[in-house]
C-alpha positions as CSV (number, residue, x, y, z in Angstrom):
1,M,0.0,0.0,0.0
2,R,1.2,3.5,-0.8
3,M,0.6,6.8,1.1
4,H,1.1,10.2,-0.6
5,L,1.9,12.6,2.2
6,L,1.7,16.3,1.6
7,A,4.1,18.5,3.6
8,L,5.6,21.9,3.9
9,N,8.5,22.1,6.4
10,P,9.4,19.0,8.3
11,T,7.7,18.6,11.7
12,D,8.1,16.3,14.7
13,S,4.6,15.0,14.2
14,V,5.7,13.6,10.8
15,T,9.3,12.7,11.5
16,D,8.7,11.0,14.9
17,G,5.0,10.1,14.6
18,F,3.5,9.5,11.2
19,L,6.5,8.1,9.3
20,P,7.4,5.5,11.9
21,A,3.7,4.6,12.1
22,A,3.5,4.2,8.4
23,A,6.5,1.9,8.5
24,R,4.8,-0.2,11.2
25,L,1.7,-0.5,9.0
26,G,3.8,-1.6,6.0
27,L,3.0,1.5,4.0
28,D,5.3,2.8,1.2
29,V,5.5,6.6,1.6
30,T,6.0,9.2,-1.0
31,V,6.3,12.8,0.4
32,L,5.1,15.6,-1.9
33,T,6.7,18.9,-0.8
34,D,7.9,22.2,-2.0
35,R,10.9,21.9,0.3
36,P,12.5,18.6,-0.6
37,A,16.0,19.5,0.7
38,A,14.7,20.0,4.2
39,H,12.9,16.7,4.2
40,R,15.8,14.8,2.6
41,A,18.0,15.9,5.5
42,K,15.5,14.5,8.0
43,Y,14.7,11.2,6.4
44,P,17.0,10.5,3.4
45,D,15.5,7.0,2.7
46,T,12.0,8.2,2.1
47,E,10.8,8.9,-1.5
48,L,10.4,12.6,-2.1
49,V,8.7,14.4,-5.0
50,E,9.0,18.1,-5.4
51,C,5.6,19.7,-5.9
52,D,3.8,23.0,-5.3
53,V,1.6,21.4,-2.6
54,H,-0.5,24.6,-2.2
55,D,-1.9,24.1,-5.7
56,V,-4.3,21.2,-5.7
57,R,-4.0,20.8,-9.5
58,A,-0.2,20.3,-9.1
59,V,-0.9,17.8,-6.3
60,I,-3.4,15.8,-8.4
61,G,-1.0,15.8,-11.4
62,R,1.9,14.6,-9.5
63,I,-0.1,11.8,-7.8
64,A,-1.7,10.8,-11.1
65,A,1.7,10.5,-12.7
66,H,3.1,8.5,-9.8
67,G,0.0,6.2,-9.4
68,P,-2.9,7.2,-7.0
69,G,-1.9,4.7,-4.2
70,D,-4.2,4.0,-1.3
71,T,-4.3,7.3,0.7
72,V,-3.5,11.0,0.4
73,F,-2.7,12.4,3.8
74,T,-1.3,15.5,5.4
75,N,-0.9,16.8,9.0
76,S,-0.3,20.4,7.8
77,D,-2.7,23.1,8.7
78,H,-2.2,24.7,5.3
79,L,-2.8,21.6,3.2
80,Q,-5.9,20.0,4.6
81,T,-8.2,21.2,1.8
82,Q,-5.7,20.2,-0.9
83,A,-5.3,16.7,0.5
84,A,-9.1,16.3,0.9
85,L,-9.7,17.4,-2.7
86,A,-7.0,15.1,-4.0
87,A,-8.4,12.1,-2.0
88,E,-11.9,12.8,-3.4
89,F,-10.6,13.1,-6.9
90,F,-9.0,9.7,-6.8
91,G,-11.9,8.1,-4.9
92,L,-9.9,7.6,-1.7
93,P,-11.0,8.0,1.9
94,G,-10.5,11.5,3.3
95,K,-12.0,14.5,4.9
96,D,-14.8,16.5,3.4
97,W,-13.0,19.4,1.7
98,R,-15.7,21.8,2.7
99,A,-15.1,21.0,6.4
100,A,-11.3,21.4,5.8
101,L,-11.9,24.8,4.2
102,R,-14.4,26.0,6.8
103,T,-12.0,25.2,9.7
104,K,-8.9,26.7,8.1
105,D,-10.6,29.9,7.0
106,K,-11.4,31.7,10.3
107,A,-13.8,34.1,8.7
108,E,-15.7,31.3,7.1
109,M,-15.8,29.4,10.4
110,R,-17.4,32.4,12.1
111,R,-19.9,32.9,9.3
112,H,-20.9,29.2,9.3
113,L,-21.3,28.9,13.1
114,A,-23.4,32.1,13.2
115,A,-25.6,30.8,10.4
116,T,-26.3,27.6,12.4
117,G,-27.2,29.7,15.5
118,L,-24.7,27.9,17.7
119,D,-22.4,30.9,18.3
120,T,-22.0,34.4,16.9
121,V,-18.7,36.2,17.3
122,R,-18.6,39.7,16.0
123,T,-16.0,39.6,13.2
124,A,-14.8,41.7,10.3
125,Q,-12.5,40.6,7.5
126,L,-9.9,42.7,5.6
127,L,-8.8,41.5,2.2
128,P,-5.3,42.3,0.9
129,D,-6.5,45.1,-1.4
130,E,-8.7,46.8,1.2
131,A,-7.5,49.8,3.3
132,P,-6.9,49.2,7.1
133,E,-9.3,52.0,7.9
134,T,-12.1,49.7,6.7
135,L,-11.7,47.7,9.8
136,A,-11.5,50.7,12.0
137,A,-14.9,51.8,10.7
138,A,-16.5,48.4,11.3
139,D,-18.9,47.9,14.2
140,L,-16.4,46.0,16.5
141,P,-16.3,45.9,20.3
142,Y,-13.0,46.8,21.9
143,P,-10.7,45.3,23.0
144,C,-10.6,43.0,19.9
145,V,-8.1,40.6,18.3
146,V,-6.6,40.9,14.9
147,K,-5.0,38.0,13.2
148,P,-4.3,36.4,9.8
149,R,-7.4,34.6,8.4
150,E,-5.4,31.4,7.8
151,G,-2.6,31.9,10.3
152,V,-0.9,29.4,12.7
153,A,1.4,29.4,15.8
154,S,0.0,32.7,17.2
155,E,1.9,34.5,14.5
156,D,0.7,38.1,14.2
157,V,-2.2,37.6,16.6
158,V,-2.5,40.7,18.8
159,L,-5.0,42.3,21.1
160,V,-5.9,46.0,20.2
161,E,-7.6,48.5,22.4
162,G,-9.1,50.9,19.9
163,P,-9.5,51.9,16.2
164,G,-6.2,53.8,15.9
165,E,-4.2,50.9,17.4
166,L,-6.0,48.5,15.1
167,V,-4.9,50.4,12.0
168,R,-1.3,50.5,13.2
169,R,-1.3,46.8,14.0
170,V,-2.8,46.0,10.6
171,Q,-0.1,48.1,8.9
172,E,2.6,46.3,10.9
173,I,1.2,42.8,9.9
174,R,1.0,43.8,6.3
175,S,4.6,44.8,6.2
176,R,5.4,41.2,6.9
177,R,2.4,39.6,5.1
178,P,1.3,41.9,2.3
179,D,-0.9,39.2,0.6
180,A,-2.6,37.9,3.7
181,A,-6.3,38.4,4.5
182,L,-6.9,39.4,8.1
183,V,-9.8,39.0,10.5
184,T,-10.6,41.1,13.5
185,E,-13.0,39.7,16.1
186,E,-14.3,40.4,19.5
187,Y,-12.0,39.3,22.4
188,L,-13.3,36.1,24.0
189,P,-12.8,36.1,27.8
190,G,-12.0,33.0,29.8
191,E,-9.4,30.3,29.9
192,L,-8.0,28.5,26.9
193,H,-8.5,24.8,26.5
194,T,-8.2,22.2,23.8
195,L,-10.1,19.1,22.8
196,E,-8.4,16.4,20.9
197,T,-10.7,14.1,18.8
198,L,-10.3,11.1,16.5
199,G,-13.0,9.9,14.2
200,D,-13.6,7.6,11.3
201,G,-16.7,9.4,9.9
202,R,-19.0,7.2,11.9
203,A,-17.8,7.3,15.5
204,L,-15.9,10.1,17.2
205,H,-13.5,9.4,20.1
206,L,-12.5,12.0,22.7
207,L,-8.8,11.7,23.6
208,G,-8.9,14.4,26.3
209,G,-7.4,17.8,25.9
210,F,-5.2,20.4,27.5
211,H,-5.6,23.5,29.7
212,T,-3.3,26.0,28.1
213,T,-1.4,28.8,29.9
214,V,-1.1,31.8,27.6
215,S,1.3,34.8,27.9
216,P,-0.3,38.2,28.9
217,P,-1.7,40.2,26.1
218,P,-1.2,41.8,23.6
219,A,0.5,38.7,22.3
220,F,-0.9,35.2,22.7
221,I,2.0,32.8,23.2
222,E,1.2,29.3,24.4
223,E,3.6,28.8,27.3
224,Q,2.5,25.4,28.7
225,H,-0.2,22.8,28.5
226,A,-1.6,20.7,31.3
227,F,-3.4,17.5,30.3
228,V,-7.1,17.2,31.0
229,A,-8.4,13.6,30.8
230,G,-12.0,14.9,30.3
231,H,-13.7,18.2,30.1
232,P,-17.0,18.8,32.0
233,A,-19.8,17.2,30.0
234,P,-21.7,20.4,29.3
235,V,-18.5,22.0,28.0
236,A,-17.6,19.1,25.8
237,A,-21.1,18.9,24.5
238,Q,-20.9,22.6,23.3
239,V,-17.6,22.0,21.6
240,L,-18.8,18.8,19.9
241,A,-22.0,20.5,18.7
242,Q,-20.0,23.2,17.0
243,L,-17.5,20.7,15.4
244,D,-20.5,18.7,14.1
245,A,-21.9,21.8,12.5
246,L,-18.6,22.5,10.8
247,G,-18.5,18.9,9.5
248,V,-15.6,17.7,11.5
249,G,-15.4,14.0,12.3
250,F,-12.8,12.3,10.2
251,G,-9.3,11.7,11.3
252,A,-7.6,13.8,14.0
253,C,-8.7,17.3,15.0
254,H,-7.2,19.7,17.5
255,T,-9.8,22.3,18.7
256,E,-9.0,25.4,20.8
257,F,-11.7,27.1,22.8
258,M,-12.3,29.5,25.6
259,V,-14.4,28.6,28.6
260,H,-16.1,31.5,30.5
261,E,-18.9,31.1,33.0
262,G,-19.6,27.6,31.6
263,R,-19.8,28.7,28.0
264,A,-17.4,27.2,25.4
265,R,-16.6,29.3,22.4
266,L,-14.2,28.2,19.6
267,V,-11.0,30.1,19.0
268,E,-9.8,28.0,16.1
269,V,-10.2,24.5,14.7
270,N,-7.1,22.7,13.4
271,Y,-8.3,19.8,11.4
272,R,-5.2,17.6,12.2
273,A,-3.4,16.2,15.2
274,I,-2.1,18.6,17.8
275,G,1.5,19.6,17.3
276,D,4.4,20.9,19.3
277,Q,5.1,17.3,20.5
278,C,1.7,17.2,22.4
279,D,0.7,14.4,20.0
280,L,3.7,12.4,20.9
281,L,2.9,12.9,24.5
282,L,-0.8,11.8,24.0
283,A,0.3,8.6,22.3
284,E,2.6,7.8,25.3
285,L,0.2,8.9,28.0
286,L,-2.9,7.2,26.6
287,D,-0.8,4.2,25.7
288,I,-2.4,3.8,22.3
289,P,-1.0,3.6,18.7
290,L,-2.4,7.1,18.0
291,F,-0.5,7.7,14.7
292,E,-1.5,4.3,13.4
293,H,-5.1,4.9,14.3
294,I,-5.1,8.2,12.4
295,L,-3.5,6.7,9.3
296,R,-5.9,3.7,9.4
297,T,-8.9,6.0,9.1
298,H,-7.3,7.5,6.0
299,L,-7.0,4.0,4.6
300,G,-10.8,3.6,5.1
301,E,-10.5,1.3,8.1
302,P,-13.0,1.7,11.0
303,L,-11.7,2.6,14.4
304,P,-12.2,0.2,17.3
305,A,-15.3,0.8,19.3
306,D,-13.0,1.2,22.3
307,L,-9.5,2.6,21.9
308,D,-8.6,1.1,25.3
309,A,-6.8,4.3,26.2
310,R,-5.4,4.8,29.7
311,R,-7.2,7.5,31.7
312,D,-5.1,7.5,34.9
313,G,-2.2,9.7,33.7
314,A,-1.1,13.2,34.3
315,A,1.1,15.3,32.0
316,R,2.4,18.8,31.3
317,V,4.1,20.2,28.3
318,R,6.2,23.3,28.9
319,F,8.2,25.4,26.5
320,A,11.5,27.3,27.0
321,L,10.9,30.7,25.4
322,A,13.3,33.2,24.0
323,D,12.6,36.6,25.6
324,R,14.7,38.6,23.2
325,A,16.5,38.5,19.9
326,G,20.0,37.2,19.6
327,T,22.2,34.1,19.4
328,L,21.5,31.1,21.5
329,T,24.8,30.4,23.3
330,A,23.8,27.8,25.9
331,A,20.9,25.4,26.2
332,P,20.2,21.8,27.4
333,A,20.8,18.9,25.1
334,A,18.1,16.4,24.2
335,Q,17.5,14.1,27.2
336,D,15.2,11.5,28.7
337,R,15.1,10.8,32.4
338,T,12.8,9.7,35.2
339,V,12.6,11.7,38.4
340,D,10.4,10.4,41.3
341,G,8.3,8.4,38.9
342,V,7.9,11.3,36.4
343,R,9.2,10.7,32.9
344,L,10.9,13.8,31.5
345,T,11.6,14.1,27.8
346,Y,13.3,17.3,26.6
347,R,13.9,18.2,23.0
348,P,15.7,21.3,21.7
349,L,13.8,23.2,19.1
350,R,16.6,25.7,18.3
351,A,20.2,24.8,17.8
352,V,22.9,26.4,19.9
353,G,24.8,29.0,17.8
354,T,21.8,30.1,15.8
355,T,20.6,33.7,15.7
356,H,16.9,34.6,15.6
357,P,14.8,37.7,15.9
358,H,12.2,38.0,18.7
359,H,8.9,37.0,17.2
360,R,6.6,37.2,20.2
361,T,4.9,34.0,18.9
362,N,5.3,30.3,19.3
363,R,8.3,30.7,16.9
364,D,10.2,31.8,20.0
365,Y,10.3,28.3,21.4
366,L,13.8,27.2,22.3
367,G,12.9,23.7,23.5
368,V,10.0,21.6,24.8
369,L,9.7,19.5,27.9
370,R,7.2,16.6,28.1
371,A,6.5,15.4,31.6
372,T,4.3,12.4,32.3
373,G,3.3,10.6,35.5
374,R,0.5,9.3,37.5
375,D,-0.4,12.5,39.5
376,Q,-0.4,16.1,38.5
377,R,1.4,17.5,41.6
378,S,4.4,15.3,41.0
379,V,4.4,16.1,37.3
380,D,4.3,19.8,37.9
381,R,7.0,19.7,40.5
382,A,9.4,17.7,38.3
383,A,8.8,20.2,35.4
384,E,9.4,23.2,37.6
385,E,12.6,21.7,39.0
386,F,13.8,21.0,35.4
387,F,13.4,24.6,34.4
388,A,14.9,25.8,37.7
389,T,18.1,23.8,37.1
390,E,18.7,24.1,33.4
391,R,19.7,27.3,31.6
392,W,19.2,28.9,28.3
393,E,21.3,31.9,27.3
394,I,20.8,34.3,24.5
395,T,23.6,36.8,23.6
396,R,22.7,39.9,21.6
């Protein structure tokens, strides 16, 4: 069996999750990417085909020339619609391309949920050829949040307090993203949570989620995640109703939402597995072949009625963050160890000696610690001690 995997830059999810899972399933993998050199450096023995993966016509043409295979798959935020359309073209299992588009396009997601009556978030969209003052004249409550319509990783997501600041922030974002459409929407109060789901188009499994600690505004940097085995039933029901309205239910989905006074409101829906090594943590913590399950759904196989996931674990993911621009001159090496029954896995995300600007986004991550155990207090203590004893140094 052959899998065509669409990818942009290499990710830990693919390198350490999906490719090993594909090998265990006996799949031959062909990676279609517009960045073949970066992927070749990560896994030189995997077949690579250079392709403009943003263009579904190019994707279909490359796959047709190569032979359709058995599945078209991607874990990229940016390529879900292309993969879904290609799978449909070849008559292969896959996501509904309409659901993939609705979830990726934040303005369309808001319009669709408002039309269903499930939730209305006051939103305005600014296309690349429209003046920033158009947003300032819109009937928006302040404070509000401006962000790229199809952005990821908290990049260029910022809280603004008034029309003048909104125009300035839009101009700043456009200096970096001149061709990006932007959305501005009302600020949603509450605490940020995630729900991780896995479905086969018939049944939907809840894998738990995370309670996310976010940096103080105006930026929204995810600093750490604490695992939540199960959200309160009324909260989960609200999130699932909105996912159902969007058409989500096939493969993996990572949903971010705010909870305020018992009300759950979606922030964004990422129709793929959670990243930043949280998916690797889930597979370990739940003790299930998570990546194999995801790939099997895309091969048209039904999921088990019971995934037999463990529910007695505790976990935290915490990120080392750069607080300024400069060269990383000292940082911990990759390591695995167990402290008082807590398994600690640390992986660097930036090499010592490299120089970076200060993004004020998730791109500032220097490394990630995964801590898993049986009780949250021990997990939290071990994570805190790790960060207290290790050091990261940035030289301007």
